ZAMARGU-4260 file (C-alpha; in steps of 0.2 Angstrom, whole numbers, plus 5000, padded with zeros to 4 digits):
<rodrens>
0) 4895/5417/4666 | 4877/5413/4672 | 4865/5405/4660 | 4855/5421/4658 | 4870/5431/4654
5) 4876/5417/4642 | 4859/5417/4633 | 4859/5436/4630 | 4877/5435/4624 | 4874/5421/4612
10) 4859/5431/4605 | 4870/5447/4603 | 4884/5437/4595 | 4871/5431/4582 | 4865/5448/4579
15) 4847/5447/4586 | 4837/5450/4601 | 4834/5435/4613 | 4817/5428/4614 | 4810/5427/4631
20) 4794/5416/4633 | 4782/5415/4647 | 4769/5401/4651 | 4759/5398/4667 | 4765/5382/4676
25) 4751/5369/4677 | 4741/5376/4662 | 4732/5366/4655 | 4738/5353/4667 | 4753/5349/4678
30) 4756/5334/4667 | 4756/5344/4651 | 4768/5357/4657 | 4785/5348/4654 | 4781/5345/4636
35) 4776/5363/4633 | 4792/5369/4641 | 4802/5357/4630 | 4792/5364/4615 | 4797/5382/4620
40) 4815/5376/4618 | 4812/5367/4602 | 4804/5382/4595 | 4819/5393/4598 | 4816/5402/4615
45) 4832/5408/4623 | 4825/5410/4640 | 4809/5404/4648 | 4799/5412/4662 | 4788/5400/4671
50) 4773/5407/4680 | 4769/5402/4698 | 4750/5400/4698 | 4741/5413/4710 | 4723/5417/4713
55) 4725/5436/4711 | 4738/5440/4697 | 4735/5458/4697 | 4747/5464/4683 | 4740/5451/4671
60) 4727/5452/4658 | 4712/5440/4655 | 4723/5427/4646 | 4735/5424/4660 | 4722/5426/4673
65) 4712/5412/4666 | 4728/5402/4664 | 4731/5404/4683 | 4714/5398/4687 | 4715/5383/4676
70) 4732/5378/4683 | 4726/5380/4701 | 4710/5370/4697 | 4722/5356/4689 | 4731/5355/4706
75) 4746/5366/4702 | 4755/5371/4718 | 4772/5380/4721 | 4780/5363/4726 | 4774/5355/4710
80) 4780/5369/4699 | 4797/5367/4708 | 4797/5349/4703 | 4793/5354/4685 | 4808/5366/4686
85) 4820/5353/4692 | 4814/5341/4678 | 4817/5355/4665 | 4834/5358/4672 | 4839/5340/4670
90) 4833/5340/4652 | 4840/5357/4647 | 4855/5361/4657 | 4860/5376/4648 | 4843/5385/4645
95) 4839/5399/4658 | 4823/5397/4668 | 4815/5411/4678 | 4801/5410/4690 | 4788/5424/4688
100) 4774/5427/4700 | 4768/5436/4716 | 4774/5438/4733 | 4761/5427/4742 | 4767/5410/4735
105) 4785/5415/4736 | 4785/5421/4754 | 4772/5409/4761 | 4785/5398/4769 | 4798/5412/4770
110) 4810/5420/4759 | 4825/5408/4763 | 4814/5392/4760 | 4808/5399/4743 | 4826/5404/4738
115) 4832/5387/4743 | 4819/5378/4733 | 4823/5388/4718 | 4842/5384/4720 | 4838/5365/4722
120) 4827/5366/4706 | 4840/5374/4695 | 4830/5391/4694 | 4841/5405/4687 | 4831/5420/4692
125) 4815/5426/4700 | 4803/5440/4695 | 4791/5445/4709 | 4779/5457/4702 | 4772/5465/4718
130) 4788/5467/4728 | 4794/5484/4723 | 4813/5488/4723 | 4810/5498/4739 | 4805/5482/4748
135) 4820/5472/4741 | 4824/5466/4759 | 4809/5454/4759 | 4816/5443/4746 | 4831/5449/4737
140) 4845/5445/4750 | 4838/5427/4751 | 4839/5425/4732 | 4856/5433/4730 | 4863/5421/4744
145) 4858/5407/4733 | 4866/5415/4717 | 4848/5418/4710 | 4845/5433/4700 | 4833/5446/4706
150) 4825/5452/4690 | 4817/5470/4691 | 4803/5478/4682 | 4804/5496/4675 | 4789/5504/4668
155) 4785/5520/4658 | 4782/5529/4674 | 4800/5524/4681 | 4808/5541/4681 | 4826/5546/4683
160) 4824/5548/4702 | 4817/5531/4705 | 4827/5521/4692 | 4843/5519/4702 | 4833/5511/4716
165) 4826/5499/4703 | 4843/5495/4697 | 4851/5493/4714 | 4853/5474/4717 | 4845/5470/4700
170) 4853/5455/4691 | 4850/5445/4675 | 4841/5457/4664 | 4830/5472/4666 | 4812/5469/4661
175) 4804/5484/4653 | 4785/5484/4655 | 4781/5494/4639 | 4763/5499/4644 | 4755/5506/4660
180) 4743/5492/4661 | 4740/5473/4662 | 4748/5460/4651 | 4741/5456/4634 | 4730/5471/4633
185) 4738/5484/4622 | 4755/5488/4614 | 4765/5503/4616 | 4770/5514/4602 | 4786/5509/4594
190) 4794/5526/4596 | 4790/5526/4615 | 4798/5509/4617 | 4814/5515/4607 | 4815/5530/4618
195) 4813/5520/4634 | 4826/5507/4629 | 4839/5520/4625 | 4836/5529/4642 | 4837/5512/4651
200) 4853/5506/4643 | 4861/5522/4647 | 4859/5518/4665 | 4863/5500/4666 | 4874/5486/4658
205) 4860/5473/4661 | 4851/5467/4645 | 4835/5476/4643 | 4820/5465/4638 | 4803/5472/4633
210) 4787/5464/4636 | 4768/5466/4639 | 4757/5467/4623 | 4769/5458/4611 | 4759/5446/4602
215) 4764/5444/4583 | 4781/5440/4575 | 4780/5458/4567 | 4778/5466/4584 | 4792/5455/4591
220) 4804/5460/4576 | 4801/5478/4578 | 4805/5478/4596 | 4820/5466/4593 | 4828/5479/4582
225) 4831/5490/4598 | 4830/5479/4613 | 4841/5465/4620 | 4826/5454/4622 | 4808/5452/4618
230) 4796/5444/4630 | 4780/5435/4624 | 4767/5428/4636 | 4749/5430/4633 | 4749/5426/4614
235) 4757/5409/4619 | 4745/5406/4633 | 4731/5409/4621 | 4738/5396/4609 | 4739/5383/4623
240) 4722/5386/4628 | 4715/5385/4611 | 4724/5369/4608 | 4718/5361/4624 | 4700/5366/4622
245) 4699/5359/4604 | 4708/5342/4609 | 4724/5347/4600 | 4742/5346/4606 | 4747/5361/4616
250) 4765/5357/4615 | 4764/5356/4596 | 4755/5372/4595 | 4767/5381/4607 | 4782/5375/4596
255) 4774/5382/4581 | 4770/5400/4588 | 4787/5401/4596 | 4796/5396/4580 | 4787/5410/4571
260) 4793/5423/4584 | 4811/5416/4584 | 4812/5417/4565 | 4806/5435/4565 | 4819/5440/4578
265) 4833/5431/4568 | 4829/5441/4553 | 4824/5458/4561 | 4841/5467/4562 | 4848/5460/4546
270) 4833/5468/4537 | 4836/5484/4546 | 4854/5484/4541 | 4849/5481/4523
</rodrens>
């Protein structure tokens, strides 16, 4: 069983949704990122998405856009993020790590070179936001050859005609983007999320994780009652930025917010059953 599958299975056995957390690699600095990753684990994250900094993160809202710019200004590169990933894998052999980002940094040296670097660094999966399923050949085969999950995105506009194409070749989990917009900008109505998760789960055995717009423990708990996983990114990025700007400890602030989210997910389904 892969690390990703094991993480979702463990959460399911514990009667809760998995907590999937996102940070931008290199923000607020390359040197600070390993401690922040460790804080995510300590706070209770089940799976971690590590963002590859890019100048034009088109699907991301202001918080993650600024994080990308801070990381690039601090000297973050794809090679340095791979080094951070390798260090994380050595420290946390069982926690799934997914790289999330855009085609430009991933394909700059070629798909095979990128997939090979992922494998060497212990990366479990890749989410490439701007390579649609119809263009899977540009990266998917190289990832699968290295045993790395190609994680796909479904959105509110992914209809029954296109969904089979999205699912073909997908692995790890299905990431449901709950709003037709950018990260952190708004949250979809709970009823629409419930309907979407039900529809998606009828078409795939992959776990369905819901993200975009999830900021509070209460929001995470509500989604966690119906989804297999809940993805939180912008809210964590904001906490990191605030701590760094005020001279605080970004890792400590990260652990605190993640612990709150993790605790909310732990109790969500028990409350629902009661």
